[in-house]
GUTOR-984592 format. One line per 3 residues: number of its first residue (from 0); their letters; for each residue y, x, z of C-alpha. Coordinates in steps of 0.2 Angstrom, whole numbers. Each point is the difference from the previous one (the first is absolute). Layout:
N
NUM> a> Y/X/Z; ...;
END
This chain:
313
0> mts> 50/148/-39; -13/18/7; 0/18/5;
3> ntm> -15/12/0; 1/2/18; -13/-8/16;
6> ggw> 12/-1/13; -4/-10/12; -17/-7/-4;
9> aka> -17/3/13; -9/11/-1; -15/-9/-9;
12> gih> -1/-14/-8; -7/-15/-8; -1/-1/-19;
15> sin> -4/-18/-5; -4/-21/8; -19/3/-3;
18> hfa> -5/-20/4; 5/-15/14; -7/-11/4;
21> lgv> 5/-20/3; -7/-13/11; 4/-22/-7;
24> tdl> -8/-15/3; -11/-4/-16; -6/15/-10;
27> sea> -3/-11/-15; 19/-2/-1; 4/15/2;
30> akf> -15/4/-15; 8/-12/-14; 19/5/8;
33> mra> -9/19/-5; -6/-3/-18; 13/-11/-4;
36> ygl> 10/12/3; -8/15/-10; -9/6/14;
39> rvh> -21/6/1; -8/-9/13; -19/3/7;
42> elg> -3/-11/13; -13/16/13; -6/-16/15;
45> nel> 18/-5/9; 8/13/-8; 9/-1/-18;
48> hvr> 4/17/-4; 12/0/-14; 3/14/-16;
51> asa> 16/0/-12; -6/4/-19; 1/19/-1;
54> seh> -14/4/11; -12/-5/11; 6/4/15;
57> vwl> 2/-11/15; 22/-3/2; -4/-16/13;
60> kvi> -13/-7/11; 3/-18/6; -9/-10/15;
63> ttt> 3/-17/8; 8/2/18; 8/-20/6;
66> kps> 17/5/-5; 10/13/-15; 2/18/6;
69> fef> -4/18/-7; -11/7/7; 1/15/-2;
72> lsv> 5/17/-9; -9/16/-12; 12/15/-4;
75> gcy> -9/16/-7; 5/16/5; -9/18/-7;
78> aed> -15/7/7; 16/17/6; 8/-13/6;
81> fde> -7/-11/12; -1/9/16; 15/4/-1;
84> ivs> 7/-15/-2; -14/-9/12; 13/11/14;
87> qck> 16/-5/-10; -6/-20/5; -3/2/19;
90> aag> 15/13/1; 8/-17/-6; -7/-13/12;
93> avt> -12/-5/-9; -16/-12/9; -19/5/-3;
96> aep> -5/-14/-5; -19/-6/-5; -7/-2/-23;
99> hpa> 3/-19/-3; -16/-9/-5; 6/0/-17;
102> gtc> 4/17/-1; -11/20/1; -3/9/13;
105> dgy> 6/16/-7; 18/8/2; 12/-4/14;
108> wlk> 2/-21/6; 17/-3/7; 13/-15/6;
111> dpd> 22/6/-4; 15/-4/12; 1/-18/-5;
114> gtl> -25/-4/1; -4/4/-18; -19/10/-3;
117> vql> 2/11/-12; -14/12/-4; 2/18/-7;
120> rva> -15/6/-11; -2/14/-11; 2/-6/-18;
123> pkm> 5/4/-20; 19/-2/-1; 2/-20/-8;
126> mid> 16/2/-2; 6/6/-20; 4/16/-4;
129> aka> 15/-6/-10; 9/-12/-3; -6/-13/-13;
132> emp> 7/-5/-15; 7/-14/-6; -3/-6/-17;
135> sgn> 18/-2/-11; -6/-16/-5; 12/5/-16;
138> vpa> -7/-8/-17; 4/6/-17; 9/-14/-12;
141> giq> -11/-11/-12; -15/-2/15; 0/-13/13;
144> gaa> 1/7/15; -10/-16/16; -16/-3/-3;
147> frs> -4/-19/0; -1/-6/17; -18/-11/-6;
150> qak> -7/20/-3; 11/9/15; -8/12/11;
153> kis> -5/-3/19; 10/10/14; -11/14/8;
156> ptr> 4/12/16; -2/18/-2; 4/3/14;
159> lah> 6/-1/20; 16/9/-3; 9/-2/19;
162> mll> 2/-14/15; 13/-8/8; -6/1/21;
165> ytp> 12/-12/11; 6/7/17; 7/-4/14;
168> dvl> 12/16/-1; 3/8/-13; 7/17/7;
171> rav> -15/2/11; -17/-3/-11; 12/13/-15;
174> rfy> 1/12/13; -20/-1/3; -6/2/-18;
177> edg> 13/13/-4; -9/12/17; -14/-8/-2;
180> lgv> -6/-2/-18; 11/9/-8; 12/-10/-11;
183> kva> 16/-1/-3; 11/-14/0; 10/-2/-18;
186> dss> 12/-11/1; 4/-11/13; 13/-16/6;
189> gdv> 4/3/17; -12/-7/15; -9/-11/-13;
192> vaf> -8/7/-14; -6/17/-4; -11/6/-12;
195> tya> -11/16/3; -9/14/-15; -13/15/2;
198> rhg> 1/15/-5; -13/4/-12; 8/-14/-17;
201> cdh> 5/-13/4; 8/-18/-4; 17/1/8;
204> hli> -11/-14/12; -17/-1/7; 3/-8/15;
207> afv> 15/-6/7; 3/-10/14; 12/-16/1;
210> kst> 9/-10/20; -9/-13/5; -5/-9/14;
213> grg> -17/7/1; -12/12/-10; -10/-3/-13;
216> mnh> 2/1/-20; 14/-9/-11; -9/7/-16;
219> ssw> -9/13/-7; 3/4/-21; -11/2/-17;
222> dvp> 6/9/-14; -1/-7/-18; 8/10/-14;
225> sve> 15/-9/-5; 14/-13/4; -11/-11/-14;
228> dlg> -14/1/12; 11/-8/15; 3/-17/-10;
231> lgs> -13/-3/-8; -9/4/18; 13/-13/6;
234> kqm> -5/-14/-10; -20/5/1; 3/-1/20;
237> rda> 10/-17/-4; -13/-6/-11; -11/4/12;
240> gyt> 9/-13/11; 6/14/11; 21/-3/-4;
243> kqw> 11/8/19; 2/14/-8; 17/14/-1;
246> gvg> 5/7/-17; 1/6/-14; 12/13/4;
249> rhv> 3/20/8; 0/6/14; 15/13/6;
252> lgs> -10/10/11; -14/7/-8; 7/-7/-16;
255> nyf> -15/-8/-6; -2/-17/-8; -9/-12/10;
258> nyv> -5/-18/1; -9/-7/14; -11/-14/6;
261> rds> -4/-9/17; -19/-4/3; -5/-16/10;
264> fgf> 1/12/19; 18/3/-4; -5/19/-6;
267> wwe> 10/4/-18; -8/14/-12; 15/10/-12;
270> ync> -4/5/-18; 6/13/-3; 5/12/-11;
273> hid> 11/17/-4; 6/6/17; 8/15/4;
276> yip> -9/15/1; 0/16/12; -11/17/-6;
279> agm> -9/6/15; 10/14/9; 17/-10/-5;
282> qwd> 10/-7/11; 8/-17/-3; 19/3/4;
285> ggd> 1/-20/0; 14/-6/18; 4/-21/12;
288> hdp> 6/-13/-13; 8/-12/3; -9/-18/-1;
291> eda> 6/-3/-15; -7/15/-6; -17/0/6;
294> lyl> -7/-13/-8; -1/-6/-17; 14/4/-15;
297> wgp> -5/-16/-11; -16/-16/3; 0/-17/7;
300> dip> 9/2/20; -9/1/8; -12/-14/8;
303> qem> 4/-3/21; -18/3/6; -1/14/-10;
306> lvn> 0/11/13; -9/-12/16; -12/5/8;
309> lqn> -14/-15/3; -10/17/9; 11/1/13;
312> q> -1/-24/2;
END
């Protein structure tokens, strides 16, 4: 599925999602959900700053708004690529914007064709540099393989893996993010969904787009080590009262195992493991796929509300 050519790329491109911001109507409920999910939540004034288990990096900021909203996306690049990416974004039609009050003033703030606020900043690469290994689960004969339920570990995601954004025009969004931010489509399904990745070594998708009635965020995806963690995470969230879920299952495009949980505001949160990885310098030889081959290989039927954009109502 890969080749050693880099044809068709913009001159420069981002390497990672640095962080993002959500607006919710109840910070206490948001904190309750995210702590149950296994993230570390810190209250800082009128904001929540959210970290995963593997580092002190702040992946998410949450603020109070009158209705649930995707506030902004912050992406990182290398210093030597910054000026070129800014030029690419402007040439692709970016509208220069003011920094978000919950954001930082560095870098370049813009609005994409959907009106989504995006920050480009020079920052360390947060995307992993090699495919995350998944434990085999093999247990020798004569040894109990499963932990006792009373001793089951709490699931704590290690990092933000990717995001799926709503857009009224998938093809337009892809053109802007390819030409401006320098990502590339790995796989797609017509004008319904597209998955893009970064050139510097990246999971199969970093920023994905799905057709909707307006802009917003469908889900954020958080990495865990194994399918066992997906199952334990599902139970962990059900025990906490969050029963609107989809999974456990396996996607086709990206090949990752998944379990999704919906919060009280309509955002979905994916426990994700063992996604395909595209090494730096390689171009994924994917394609455009029929819907049947674009969503999932196995798992429960997708819930009707899975792709309902509550942020656009």
